[in-house]
Jmol script that loads the backbone (N, CA, C; Angstrom):
load data "model"
ATOM      1  N   UNK A   1      25.337  -6.673   3.987  1.00  0.00           N
ATOM      2  CA  UNK A   1      24.042  -6.236   3.475  1.00  0.00           C
ATOM      3  C   UNK A   1      23.696  -4.901   4.116  1.00  0.00           C
ATOM      4  N   UNK A   2      23.262  -3.998   3.304  1.00  0.00           N
ATOM      5  CA  UNK A   2      22.903  -2.668   3.766  1.00  0.00           C
ATOM      6  C   UNK A   2      21.537  -2.712   4.455  1.00  0.00           C
ATOM      7  N   UNK A   3      21.450  -2.086   5.612  1.00  0.00           N
ATOM      8  CA  UNK A   3      20.215  -2.090   6.405  1.00  0.00           C
ATOM      9  C   UNK A   3      19.073  -1.431   5.643  1.00  0.00           C
ATOM     10  N   UNK A   4      19.354  -0.406   4.889  1.00  0.00           N
ATOM     11  CA  UNK A   4      18.314   0.310   4.155  1.00  0.00           C
ATOM     12  C   UNK A   4      17.658  -0.586   3.110  1.00  0.00           C
ATOM     13  N   UNK A   5      18.411  -1.527   2.555  1.00  0.00           N
ATOM     14  CA  UNK A   5      17.848  -2.443   1.574  1.00  0.00           C
ATOM     15  C   UNK A   5      17.010  -3.542   2.219  1.00  0.00           C
ATOM     16  N   UNK A   6      17.302  -3.866   3.455  1.00  0.00           N
ATOM     17  CA  UNK A   6      16.613  -4.962   4.138  1.00  0.00           C
ATOM     18  C   UNK A   6      15.309  -4.503   4.786  1.00  0.00           C
ATOM     19  N   UNK A   7      15.232  -3.259   5.224  1.00  0.00           N
ATOM     20  CA  UNK A   7      14.043  -2.778   5.938  1.00  0.00           C
ATOM     21  C   UNK A   7      12.744  -2.907   5.142  1.00  0.00           C
ATOM     22  N   UNK A   8      12.701  -2.569   3.852  1.00  0.00           N
ATOM     23  CA  UNK A   8      11.455  -2.763   3.109  1.00  0.00           C
ATOM     24  C   UNK A   8      11.028  -4.228   3.040  1.00  0.00           C
ATOM     25  N   UNK A   9      11.991  -5.125   2.967  1.00  0.00           N
ATOM     26  CA  UNK A   9      11.658  -6.549   2.943  1.00  0.00           C
ATOM     27  C   UNK A   9      11.077  -7.007   4.284  1.00  0.00           C
ATOM     28  N   UNK A  10      11.616  -6.483   5.357  1.00  0.00           N
ATOM     29  CA  UNK A  10      11.090  -6.819   6.683  1.00  0.00           C
ATOM     30  C   UNK A  10       9.669  -6.285   6.830  1.00  0.00           C
ATOM     31  N   UNK A  11       9.436  -5.046   6.379  1.00  0.00           N
ATOM     32  CA  UNK A  11       8.099  -4.468   6.449  1.00  0.00           C
ATOM     33  C   UNK A  11       7.120  -5.262   5.597  1.00  0.00           C
ATOM     34  N   UNK A  12       7.529  -5.655   4.403  1.00  0.00           N
ATOM     35  CA  UNK A  12       6.680  -6.449   3.522  1.00  0.00           C
ATOM     36  C   UNK A  12       6.360  -7.804   4.145  1.00  0.00           C
ATOM     37  N   UNK A  13       7.346  -8.445   4.750  1.00  0.00           N
ATOM     38  CA  UNK A  13       7.120  -9.730   5.408  1.00  0.00           C
ATOM     39  C   UNK A  13       6.142  -9.573   6.573  1.00  0.00           C
ATOM     40  N   UNK A  14       6.264  -8.476   7.322  1.00  0.00           N
ATOM     41  CA  UNK A  14       5.337  -8.240   8.437  1.00  0.00           C
ATOM     42  C   UNK A  14       3.920  -8.023   7.921  1.00  0.00           C
ATOM     43  N   UNK A  15       3.770  -7.297   6.803  1.00  0.00           N
ATOM     44  CA  UNK A  15       2.434  -7.078   6.234  1.00  0.00           C
ATOM     45  C   UNK A  15       1.813  -8.393   5.765  1.00  0.00           C
ATOM     46  N   UNK A  16       2.609  -9.246   5.142  1.00  0.00           N
ATOM     47  CA  UNK A  16       2.099 -10.531   4.668  1.00  0.00           C
ATOM     48  C   UNK A  16       1.687 -11.411   5.850  1.00  0.00           C
ATOM     49  N   UNK A  17       2.506 -11.415   6.902  1.00  0.00           N
ATOM     50  CA  UNK A  17       2.156 -12.210   8.092  1.00  0.00           C
ATOM     51  C   UNK A  17       0.879 -11.696   8.750  1.00  0.00           C
ATOM     52  N   UNK A  18       0.709 -10.361   8.804  1.00  0.00           N
ATOM     53  CA  UNK A  18      -0.518  -9.798   9.372  1.00  0.00           C
ATOM     54  C   UNK A  18      -1.724 -10.157   8.534  1.00  0.00           C
ATOM     55  N   UNK A  19      -1.578 -10.080   7.224  1.00  0.00           N
ATOM     56  CA  UNK A  19      -2.676 -10.415   6.330  1.00  0.00           C
ATOM     57  C   UNK A  19      -3.083 -11.872   6.510  1.00  0.00           C
ATOM     58  N   UNK A  20      -2.131 -12.758   6.552  1.00  0.00           N
ATOM     59  CA  UNK A  20      -2.448 -14.177   6.759  1.00  0.00           C
ATOM     60  C   UNK A  20      -3.083 -14.409   8.127  1.00  0.00           C
ATOM     61  N   UNK A  21      -2.599 -13.699   9.140  1.00  0.00           N
ATOM     62  CA  UNK A  21      -3.190 -13.823  10.473  1.00  0.00           C
ATOM     63  C   UNK A  21      -4.641 -13.372  10.502  1.00  0.00           C
ATOM     64  N   UNK A  22      -4.935 -12.250   9.837  1.00  0.00           N
ATOM     65  CA  UNK A  22      -6.309 -11.742   9.791  1.00  0.00           C
ATOM     66  C   UNK A  22      -7.210 -12.710   9.034  1.00  0.00           C
ATOM     67  N   UNK A  23      -6.717 -13.243   7.927  1.00  0.00           N
ATOM     68  CA  UNK A  23      -7.521 -14.189   7.155  1.00  0.00           C
ATOM     69  C   UNK A  23      -7.813 -15.457   7.954  1.00  0.00           C
ATOM     70  N   UNK A  24      -6.820 -15.959   8.672  1.00  0.00           N
ATOM     71  CA  UNK A  24      -7.054 -17.143   9.510  1.00  0.00           C
ATOM     72  C   UNK A  24      -8.007 -16.829  10.662  1.00  0.00           C
ATOM     73  N   UNK A  25      -7.865 -15.639  11.246  1.00  0.00           N
ATOM     74  CA  UNK A  25      -8.760 -15.227  12.335  1.00  0.00           C
ATOM     75  C   UNK A  25     -10.194 -15.105  11.831  1.00  0.00           C
ATOM     76  N   UNK A  26     -10.355 -14.556  10.622  1.00  0.00           N
ATOM     77  CA  UNK A  26     -11.688 -14.444  10.022  1.00  0.00           C
ATOM     78  C   UNK A  26     -12.291 -15.817   9.776  1.00  0.00           C
ATOM     79  N   UNK A  27     -11.477 -16.738   9.263  1.00  0.00           N
ATOM     80  CA  UNK A  27     -11.976 -18.097   9.026  1.00  0.00           C
ATOM     81  C   UNK A  27     -12.321 -18.807  10.325  1.00  0.00           C
ATOM     82  N   UNK A  28     -11.598 -18.495  11.376  1.00  0.00           N
ATOM     83  CA  UNK A  28     -11.896 -19.088  12.678  1.00  0.00           C
ATOM     84  C   UNK A  28     -13.213 -18.556  13.240  1.00  0.00           C
ATOM     85  N   UNK A  29     -13.426 -17.242  13.136  1.00  0.00           N
ATOM     86  CA  UNK A  29     -14.639 -16.641  13.697  1.00  0.00           C
ATOM     87  C   UNK A  29     -15.862 -16.838  12.808  1.00  0.00           C
ATOM     88  N   UNK A  30     -15.677 -16.756  11.492  1.00  0.00           N
ATOM     89  CA  UNK A  30     -16.784 -16.896  10.539  1.00  0.00           C
ATOM     90  C   UNK A  30     -16.403 -17.946   9.488  1.00  0.00           C
ATOM     91  N   UNK A  31     -16.426 -19.236   9.854  1.00  0.00           N
ATOM     92  CA  UNK A  31     -15.960 -20.257   8.911  1.00  0.00           C
ATOM     93  C   UNK A  31     -16.792 -20.336   7.632  1.00  0.00           C
ATOM     94  N   UNK A  32     -18.059 -19.980   7.680  1.00  0.00           N
ATOM     95  CA  UNK A  32     -18.920 -20.028   6.496  1.00  0.00           C
ATOM     96  C   UNK A  32     -19.247 -18.623   5.989  1.00  0.00           C
ATOM     97  N   UNK A  33     -18.533 -17.622   6.472  1.00  0.00           N
ATOM     98  CA  UNK A  33     -18.791 -16.241   6.083  1.00  0.00           C
ATOM     99  C   UNK A  33     -19.998 -15.690   6.834  1.00  0.00           C
ATOM    100  N   UNK A  34     -20.314 -14.457   6.566  1.00  0.00           N
ATOM    101  CA  UNK A  34     -21.475 -13.810   7.173  1.00  0.00           C
ATOM    102  C   UNK A  34     -22.580 -13.775   6.138  1.00  0.00           C
ATOM    103  N   UNK A  35     -23.717 -14.295   6.507  1.00  0.00           N
ATOM    104  CA  UNK A  35     -24.846 -14.328   5.586  1.00  0.00           C
ATOM    105  C   UNK A  35     -25.811 -13.207   5.911  1.00  0.00           C
ATOM    106  N   UNK A  36     -26.586 -12.825   4.921  1.00  0.00           N
ATOM    107  CA  UNK A  36     -27.601 -11.805   5.159  1.00  0.00           C
ATOM    108  C   UNK A  36     -28.611 -12.349   6.151  1.00  0.00           C
ATOM    109  N   UNK A  37     -29.106 -11.468   6.989  1.00  0.00           N
ATOM    110  CA  UNK A  37     -30.099 -11.894   7.969  1.00  0.00           C
ATOM    111  C   UNK A  37     -30.190 -10.912   9.115  1.00  0.00           C
ATOM    112  N   UNK A  38     -30.943 -11.296  10.112  1.00  0.00           N
ATOM    113  CA  UNK A  38     -31.104 -10.475  11.306  1.00  0.00           C
ATOM    114  C   UNK A  38     -30.335 -11.129  12.435  1.00  0.00           C
ATOM    115  N   UNK A  39     -29.545 -10.325  13.098  1.00  0.00           N
ATOM    116  CA  UNK A  39     -28.730 -10.817  14.198  1.00  0.00           C
ATOM    117  C   UNK A  39     -28.992  -9.956  15.425  1.00  0.00           C
ATOM    118  N   UNK A  40     -28.994 -10.584  16.580  1.00  0.00           N
ATOM    119  CA  UNK A  40     -29.215  -9.844  17.832  1.00  0.00           C
ATOM    120  C   UNK A  40     -28.009  -8.958  18.112  1.00  0.00           C
ATOM    121  N   UNK A  41     -28.288  -7.728  18.510  1.00  0.00           N
ATOM    122  CA  UNK A  41     -27.200  -6.864  18.924  1.00  0.00           C
ATOM    123  C   UNK A  41     -26.687  -7.402  20.258  1.00  0.00           C
ATOM    124  N   UNK A  42     -25.399  -7.420  20.415  1.00  0.00           N
ATOM    125  CA  UNK A  42     -24.701  -7.993  21.567  1.00  0.00           C
ATOM    126  C   UNK A  42     -24.881  -9.508  21.637  1.00  0.00           C
ATOM    127  N   UNK A  43     -25.219 -10.118  20.527  1.00  0.00           N
ATOM    128  CA  UNK A  43     -25.289 -11.569  20.458  1.00  0.00           C
ATOM    129  C   UNK A  43     -23.928 -12.134  20.059  1.00  0.00           C
ATOM    130  N   UNK A  44     -23.891 -13.446  19.806  1.00  0.00           N
ATOM    131  CA  UNK A  44     -22.657 -14.136  19.473  1.00  0.00           C
ATOM    132  C   UNK A  44     -22.060 -13.598  18.165  1.00  0.00           C
ATOM    133  N   UNK A  45     -22.890 -13.348  17.169  1.00  0.00           N
ATOM    134  CA  UNK A  45     -22.392 -12.828  15.889  1.00  0.00           C
ATOM    135  C   UNK A  45     -21.826 -11.424  16.070  1.00  0.00           C
ATOM    136  N   UNK A  46     -22.496 -10.604  16.866  1.00  0.00           N
ATOM    137  CA  UNK A  46     -22.013  -9.241  17.129  1.00  0.00           C
ATOM    138  C   UNK A  46     -20.664  -9.284  17.840  1.00  0.00           C
ATOM    139  N   UNK A  47     -20.511 -10.176  18.810  1.00  0.00           N
ATOM    140  CA  UNK A  47     -19.254 -10.286  19.550  1.00  0.00           C
ATOM    141  C   UNK A  47     -18.118 -10.717  18.620  1.00  0.00           C
ATOM    142  N   UNK A  48     -18.358 -11.716  17.784  1.00  0.00           N
ATOM    143  CA  UNK A  48     -17.330 -12.165  16.849  1.00  0.00           C
ATOM    144  C   UNK A  48     -16.986 -11.058  15.854  1.00  0.00           C
ATOM    145  N   UNK A  49     -17.993 -10.329  15.381  1.00  0.00           N
ATOM    146  CA  UNK A  49     -17.748  -9.219  14.464  1.00  0.00           C
ATOM    147  C   UNK A  49     -16.954  -8.109  15.111  1.00  0.00           C
ATOM    148  N   UNK A  50     -17.255  -7.812  16.363  1.00  0.00           N
ATOM    149  CA  UNK A  50     -16.518  -6.772  17.084  1.00  0.00           C
ATOM    150  C   UNK A  50     -15.054  -7.173  17.237  1.00  0.00           C
ATOM    151  N   UNK A  51     -14.797  -8.446  17.570  1.00  0.00           N
ATOM    152  CA  UNK A  51     -13.410  -8.900  17.709  1.00  0.00           C
ATOM    153  C   UNK A  51     -12.661  -8.769  16.384  1.00  0.00           C
ATOM    154  N   UNK A  52     -13.294  -9.192  15.301  1.00  0.00           N
ATOM    155  CA  UNK A  52     -12.652  -9.111  13.999  1.00  0.00           C
ATOM    156  C   UNK A  52     -12.465  -7.665  13.563  1.00  0.00           C
ATOM    157  N   UNK A  53     -13.441  -6.793  13.815  1.00  0.00           N
ATOM    158  CA  UNK A  53     -13.302  -5.371  13.484  1.00  0.00           C
ATOM    159  C   UNK A  53     -12.149  -4.734  14.257  1.00  0.00           C
ATOM    160  N   UNK A  54     -11.969  -5.120  15.522  1.00  0.00           N
ATOM    161  CA  UNK A  54     -10.868  -4.571  16.319  1.00  0.00           C
ATOM    162  C   UNK A  54      -9.524  -4.946  15.717  1.00  0.00           C
ATOM    163  N   UNK A  55      -9.387  -6.187  15.291  1.00  0.00           N
ATOM    164  CA  UNK A  55      -8.141  -6.622  14.665  1.00  0.00           C
ATOM    165  C   UNK A  55      -7.952  -5.916  13.324  1.00  0.00           C
ATOM    166  N   UNK A  56      -9.032  -5.763  12.560  1.00  0.00           N
ATOM    167  CA  UNK A  56      -8.933  -5.098  11.262  1.00  0.00           C
ATOM    168  C   UNK A  56      -8.539  -3.633  11.407  1.00  0.00           C
ATOM    169  N   UNK A  57      -9.030  -2.954  12.436  1.00  0.00           N
ATOM    170  CA  UNK A  57      -8.643  -1.551  12.641  1.00  0.00           C
ATOM    171  C   UNK A  57      -7.154  -1.445  12.941  1.00  0.00           C
ATOM    172  N   UNK A  58      -6.631  -2.393  13.725  1.00  0.00           N
ATOM    173  CA  UNK A  58      -5.203  -2.392  14.033  1.00  0.00           C
ATOM    174  C   UNK A  58      -4.386  -2.655  12.772  1.00  0.00           C
ATOM    175  N   UNK A  59      -4.784  -3.641  11.988  1.00  0.00           N
ATOM    176  CA  UNK A  59      -4.052  -4.003  10.783  1.00  0.00           C
ATOM    177  C   UNK A  59      -4.158  -2.899   9.728  1.00  0.00           C
ATOM    178  N   UNK A  60      -5.282  -2.193   9.715  1.00  0.00           N
ATOM    179  CA  UNK A  60      -5.466  -1.122   8.722  1.00  0.00           C
ATOM    180  C   UNK A  60      -4.412  -0.026   8.868  1.00  0.00           C
ATOM    181  N   UNK A  61      -3.911   0.193  10.075  1.00  0.00           N
ATOM    182  CA  UNK A  61      -2.881   1.213  10.254  1.00  0.00           C
ATOM    183  C   UNK A  61      -1.620   0.873   9.460  1.00  0.00           C
ATOM    184  N   UNK A  62      -1.340  -0.417   9.299  1.00  0.00           N
ATOM    185  CA  UNK A  62      -0.174  -0.818   8.520  1.00  0.00           C
ATOM    186  C   UNK A  62      -0.464  -0.832   7.031  1.00  0.00           C
ATOM    187  N   UNK A  63      -1.722  -1.083   6.654  1.00  0.00           N
ATOM    188  CA  UNK A  63      -2.094  -1.120   5.250  1.00  0.00           C
ATOM    189  C   UNK A  63      -2.536   0.253   4.733  1.00  0.00           C
ATOM    190  N   UNK A  64      -2.600   1.262   5.591  1.00  0.00           N
ATOM    191  CA  UNK A  64      -3.056   2.593   5.176  1.00  0.00           C
ATOM    192  C   UNK A  64      -2.242   3.169   4.018  1.00  0.00           C
ATOM    193  N   UNK A  65      -0.916   3.004   4.000  1.00  0.00           N
ATOM    194  CA  UNK A  65      -0.187   3.539   2.839  1.00  0.00           C
ATOM    195  C   UNK A  65      -0.567   2.858   1.523  1.00  0.00           C
ATOM    196  N   UNK A  66      -1.140   1.673   1.594  1.00  0.00           N
ATOM    197  CA  UNK A  66      -1.492   0.970   0.360  1.00  0.00           C
ATOM    198  C   UNK A  66      -2.947   1.185  -0.034  1.00  0.00           C
ATOM    199  N   UNK A  67      -3.666   2.057   0.688  1.00  0.00           N
ATOM    200  CA  UNK A  67      -5.057   2.300   0.303  1.00  0.00           C
ATOM    201  C   UNK A  67      -5.086   3.007  -1.045  1.00  0.00           C
ATOM    202  N   UNK A  68      -6.157   2.836  -1.766  1.00  0.00           N
ATOM    203  CA  UNK A  68      -6.355   3.346  -3.121  1.00  0.00           C
ATOM    204  C   UNK A  68      -5.345   2.705  -4.085  1.00  0.00           C
ATOM    205  N   UNK A  69      -4.930   1.497  -3.788  1.00  0.00           N
ATOM    206  CA  UNK A  69      -4.061   0.744  -4.688  1.00  0.00           C
ATOM    207  C   UNK A  69      -4.672  -0.635  -4.894  1.00  0.00           C
ATOM    208  N   UNK A  70      -4.223  -1.345  -5.898  1.00  0.00           N
ATOM    209  CA  UNK A  70      -4.717  -2.708  -6.086  1.00  0.00           C
ATOM    210  C   UNK A  70      -4.401  -3.638  -4.914  1.00  0.00           C
ATOM    211  N   UNK A  71      -3.356  -3.324  -4.140  1.00  0.00           N
ATOM    212  CA  UNK A  71      -3.014  -4.148  -2.977  1.00  0.00           C
ATOM    213  C   UNK A  71      -4.147  -4.113  -1.953  1.00  0.00           C
ATOM    214  N   UNK A  72      -4.694  -2.923  -1.701  1.00  0.00           N
ATOM    215  CA  UNK A  72      -5.789  -2.797  -0.740  1.00  0.00           C
ATOM    216  C   UNK A  72      -7.048  -3.477  -1.262  1.00  0.00           C
ATOM    217  N   UNK A  73      -7.282  -3.378  -2.566  1.00  0.00           N
ATOM    218  CA  UNK A  73      -8.424  -4.082  -3.154  1.00  0.00           C
ATOM    219  C   UNK A  73      -8.269  -5.589  -3.005  1.00  0.00           C
ATOM    220  N   UNK A  74      -7.033  -6.088  -3.123  1.00  0.00           N
ATOM    221  CA  UNK A  74      -6.800  -7.524  -2.931  1.00  0.00           C
ATOM    222  C   UNK A  74      -7.067  -7.928  -1.480  1.00  0.00           C
ATOM    223  N   UNK A  75      -6.694  -7.047  -0.535  1.00  0.00           N
ATOM    224  CA  UNK A  75      -6.980  -7.332   0.875  1.00  0.00           C
ATOM    225  C   UNK A  75      -8.477  -7.448   1.094  1.00  0.00           C
ATOM    226  N   UNK A  76      -9.239  -6.500   0.579  1.00  0.00           N
ATOM    227  CA  UNK A  76     -10.688  -6.542   0.758  1.00  0.00           C
ATOM    228  C   UNK A  76     -11.304  -7.741   0.052  1.00  0.00           C
ATOM    229  N   UNK A  77     -10.779  -8.080  -1.110  1.00  0.00           N
ATOM    230  CA  UNK A  77     -11.272  -9.257  -1.824  1.00  0.00           C
ATOM    231  C   UNK A  77     -10.977 -10.519  -1.029  1.00  0.00           C
ATOM    232  N   UNK A  78      -9.804 -10.588  -0.422  1.00  0.00           N
ATOM    233  CA  UNK A  78      -9.461 -11.746   0.404  1.00  0.00           C
ATOM    234  C   UNK A  78     -10.372 -11.849   1.624  1.00  0.00           C
ATOM    235  N   UNK A  79     -10.890 -10.709   2.093  1.00  0.00           N
ATOM    236  CA  UNK A  79     -11.814 -10.714   3.228  1.00  0.00           C
ATOM    237  C   UNK A  79     -13.254 -10.976   2.795  1.00  0.00           C
ATOM    238  N   UNK A  80     -13.482 -11.154   1.500  1.00  0.00           N
ATOM    239  CA  UNK A  80     -14.805 -11.551   1.030  1.00  0.00           C
ATOM    240  C   UNK A  80     -15.561 -10.528   0.218  1.00  0.00           C
ATOM    241  N   UNK A  81     -15.028  -9.328   0.059  1.00  0.00           N
ATOM    242  CA  UNK A  81     -15.727  -8.288  -0.715  1.00  0.00           C
ATOM    243  C   UNK A  81     -15.621  -8.585  -2.207  1.00  0.00           C
ATOM    244  N   UNK A  82     -16.632  -8.139  -2.943  1.00  0.00           N
ATOM    245  CA  UNK A  82     -16.608  -8.259  -4.403  1.00  0.00           C
ATOM    246  C   UNK A  82     -16.325  -6.866  -4.958  1.00  0.00           C
ATOM    247  N   UNK A  83     -15.118  -6.691  -5.508  1.00  0.00           N
ATOM    248  CA  UNK A  83     -14.687  -5.371  -5.962  1.00  0.00           C
ATOM    249  C   UNK A  83     -14.476  -5.410  -7.468  1.00  0.00           C
ATOM    250  N   UNK A  84     -15.129  -4.488  -8.179  1.00  0.00           N
ATOM    251  CA  UNK A  84     -15.027  -4.420  -9.629  1.00  0.00           C
ATOM    252  C   UNK A  84     -13.692  -3.862 -10.082  1.00  0.00           C
ATOM    253  N   UNK A  85     -13.408  -4.057 -11.354  1.00  0.00           N
ATOM    254  CA  UNK A  85     -12.148  -3.583 -11.930  1.00  0.00           C
ATOM    255  C   UNK A  85     -12.090  -2.059 -11.909  1.00  0.00           C
ATOM    256  N   UNK A  86     -10.949  -1.526 -11.535  1.00  0.00           N
ATOM    257  CA  UNK A  86     -10.751  -0.088 -11.545  1.00  0.00           C
ATOM    258  C   UNK A  86     -11.391   0.648 -10.383  1.00  0.00           C
ATOM    259  N   UNK A  87     -11.913  -0.075  -9.390  1.00  0.00           N
ATOM    260  CA  UNK A  87     -12.513   0.593  -8.232  1.00  0.00           C
ATOM    261  C   UNK A  87     -11.412   1.159  -7.347  1.00  0.00           C
ATOM    262  N   UNK A  88     -11.673   2.333  -6.777  1.00  0.00           N
ATOM    263  CA  UNK A  88     -10.725   2.984  -5.879  1.00  0.00           C
ATOM    264  C   UNK A  88     -11.347   3.026  -4.487  1.00  0.00           C
ATOM    265  N   UNK A  89     -10.799   2.250  -3.575  1.00  0.00           N
ATOM    266  CA  UNK A  89     -11.313   2.175  -2.212  1.00  0.00           C
ATOM    267  C   UNK A  89     -10.242   2.731  -1.291  1.00  0.00           C
ATOM    268  N   UNK A  90     -10.581   3.808  -0.582  1.00  0.00           N
ATOM    269  CA  UNK A  90      -9.588   4.451   0.283  1.00  0.00           C
ATOM    270  C   UNK A  90      -9.545   3.814   1.665  1.00  0.00           C
ATOM    271  N   UNK A  91     -10.684   3.568   2.266  1.00  0.00           N
ATOM    272  CA  UNK A  91     -10.693   2.975   3.599  1.00  0.00           C
ATOM    273  C   UNK A  91     -12.011   2.267   3.795  1.00  0.00           C
ATOM    274  N   UNK A  92     -11.935   0.980   3.970  1.00  0.00           N
ATOM    275  CA  UNK A  92     -13.141   0.209   4.210  1.00  0.00           C
ATOM    276  C   UNK A  92     -12.722  -1.167   4.693  1.00  0.00           C
ATOM    277  N   UNK A  93     -12.783  -1.403   5.959  1.00  0.00           N
ATOM    278  CA  UNK A  93     -12.442  -2.719   6.490  1.00  0.00           C
ATOM    279  C   UNK A  93     -13.438  -3.055   7.589  1.00  0.00           C
ATOM    280  N   UNK A  94     -14.166  -4.111   7.391  1.00  0.00           N
ATOM    281  CA  UNK A  94     -15.180  -4.512   8.350  1.00  0.00           C
ATOM    282  C   UNK A  94     -15.376  -6.006   8.242  1.00  0.00           C
ATOM    283  N   UNK A  95     -15.889  -6.607   9.297  1.00  0.00           N
ATOM    284  CA  UNK A  95     -16.135  -8.043   9.260  1.00  0.00           C
ATOM    285  C   UNK A  95     -17.253  -8.382   8.291  1.00  0.00           C
ATOM    286  N   UNK A  96     -18.056  -7.404   7.888  1.00  0.00           N
ATOM    287  CA  UNK A  96     -19.168  -7.655   6.968  1.00  0.00           C
ATOM    288  C   UNK A  96     -18.755  -7.469   5.506  1.00  0.00           C
ATOM    289  N   UNK A  97     -17.449  -7.554   5.211  1.00  0.00           N
ATOM    290  CA  UNK A  97     -16.981  -7.403   3.837  1.00  0.00           C
ATOM    291  C   UNK A  97     -17.575  -8.455   2.913  1.00  0.00           C
ATOM    292  N   UNK A  98     -17.969  -9.599   3.442  1.00  0.00           N
ATOM    293  CA  UNK A  98     -18.567 -10.639   2.617  1.00  0.00           C
ATOM    294  C   UNK A  98     -19.889 -10.214   2.010  1.00  0.00           C
ATOM    295  N   UNK A  99     -20.523  -9.192   2.566  1.00  0.00           N
ATOM    296  CA  UNK A  99     -21.794  -8.684   2.045  1.00  0.00           C
ATOM    297  C   UNK A  99     -21.591  -7.490   1.120  1.00  0.00           C
ATOM    298  N   UNK A 100     -20.346  -7.068   0.947  1.00  0.00           N
ATOM    299  CA  UNK A 100     -20.032  -5.853   0.220  1.00  0.00           C
ATOM    300  C   UNK A 100     -19.796  -6.132  -1.261  1.00  0.00           C
ATOM    301  N   UNK A 101     -20.370  -5.297  -2.103  1.00  0.00           N
ATOM    302  CA  UNK A 101     -20.154  -5.389  -3.543  1.00  0.00           C
ATOM    303  C   UNK A 101     -19.949  -3.968  -4.071  1.00  0.00           C
ATOM    304  N   UNK A 102     -18.777  -3.733  -4.672  1.00  0.00           N
ATOM    305  CA  UNK A 102     -18.433  -2.416  -5.206  1.00  0.00           C
ATOM    306  C   UNK A 102     -18.279  -2.552  -6.715  1.00  0.00           C
ATOM    307  N   UNK A 103     -18.993  -1.737  -7.461  1.00  0.00           N
ATOM    308  CA  UNK A 103     -18.981  -1.811  -8.912  1.00  0.00           C
ATOM    309  C   UNK A 103     -17.682  -1.319  -9.526  1.00  0.00           C
ATOM    310  N   UNK A 104     -17.480  -1.702 -10.776  1.00  0.00           N
ATOM    311  CA  UNK A 104     -16.273  -1.302 -11.512  1.00  0.00           C
ATOM    312  C   UNK A 104     -16.243   0.221 -11.675  1.00  0.00           C
ATOM    313  N   UNK A 105     -15.057   0.779 -11.444  1.00  0.00           N
ATOM    314  CA  UNK A 105     -14.869   2.207 -11.620  1.00  0.00           C
ATOM    315  C   UNK A 105     -15.389   3.062 -10.473  1.00  0.00           C
ATOM    316  N   UNK A 106     -15.884   2.459  -9.415  1.00  0.00           N
ATOM    317  CA  UNK A 106     -16.406   3.226  -8.270  1.00  0.00           C
ATOM    318  C   UNK A 106     -15.247   3.804  -7.457  1.00  0.00           C
ATOM    319  N   UNK A 107     -15.563   4.829  -6.674  1.00  0.00           N
ATOM    320  CA  UNK A 107     -14.574   5.442  -5.800  1.00  0.00           C
ATOM    321  C   UNK A 107     -15.212   5.648  -4.435  1.00  0.00           C
ATOM    322  N   UNK A 108     -14.565   5.127  -3.381  1.00  0.00           N
ATOM    323  CA  UNK A 108     -15.089   5.258  -2.029  1.00  0.00           C
ATOM    324  C   UNK A 108     -14.042   5.971  -1.186  1.00  0.00           C
ATOM    325  N   UNK A 109     -14.425   7.083  -0.596  1.00  0.00           N
ATOM    326  CA  UNK A 109     -13.525   7.923   0.178  1.00  0.00           C
ATOM    327  C   UNK A 109     -13.449   7.449   1.629  1.00  0.00           C
ATOM    328  N   UNK A 110     -12.394   7.877   2.324  1.00  0.00           N
ATOM    329  CA  UNK A 110     -12.248   7.545   3.740  1.00  0.00           C
ATOM    330  C   UNK A 110     -13.268   8.257   4.593  1.00  0.00           C
ATOM    331  N   UNK A 111     -13.867   9.334   4.096  1.00  0.00           N
ATOM    332  CA  UNK A 111     -14.847  10.091   4.882  1.00  0.00           C
ATOM    333  C   UNK A 111     -16.251   9.504   4.778  1.00  0.00           C
ATOM    334  N   UNK A 112     -16.386   8.346   4.149  1.00  0.00           N
ATOM    335  CA  UNK A 112     -17.687   7.689   4.030  1.00  0.00           C
ATOM    336  C   UNK A 112     -18.171   7.265   5.404  1.00  0.00           C
ATOM    337  N   UNK A 113     -19.409   7.531   5.702  1.00  0.00           N
ATOM    338  CA  UNK A 113     -19.999   7.054   6.962  1.00  0.00           C
ATOM    339  C   UNK A 113     -21.355   6.453   6.642  1.00  0.00           C
ATOM    340  N   UNK A 114     -21.581   5.292   7.223  1.00  0.00           N
ATOM    341  CA  UNK A 114     -22.842   4.584   6.978  1.00  0.00           C
ATOM    342  C   UNK A 114     -23.704   4.594   8.211  1.00  0.00           C
TER     343      UNK A 114
END
end "model"
wireframe off; spacefill off
backbone 0.3
color backbone group
């Protein structure tokens, strides 16, 4: 077997394992999702969100080549975001994705700051 043919499969398997790990970690930290409300800064919810955001930033480096593709939209949808058909999302990963709703045909750039 040629090594060049196997490397993409290894990379794909690593991406799938990371995605499953992040989803399980999210379910562990936020089993019922994040609901709208007021939360204390530096409280338990903030700490869990910070931990999940740290993992998401690390995983995003591997998913960066797939941004602005349906694969990245599927990742965000798996994390709880509601993404409309034809939306182009370049970079957006946060533990509060469950509160996020992006309309059909929208485009969100990596330079977005909230």
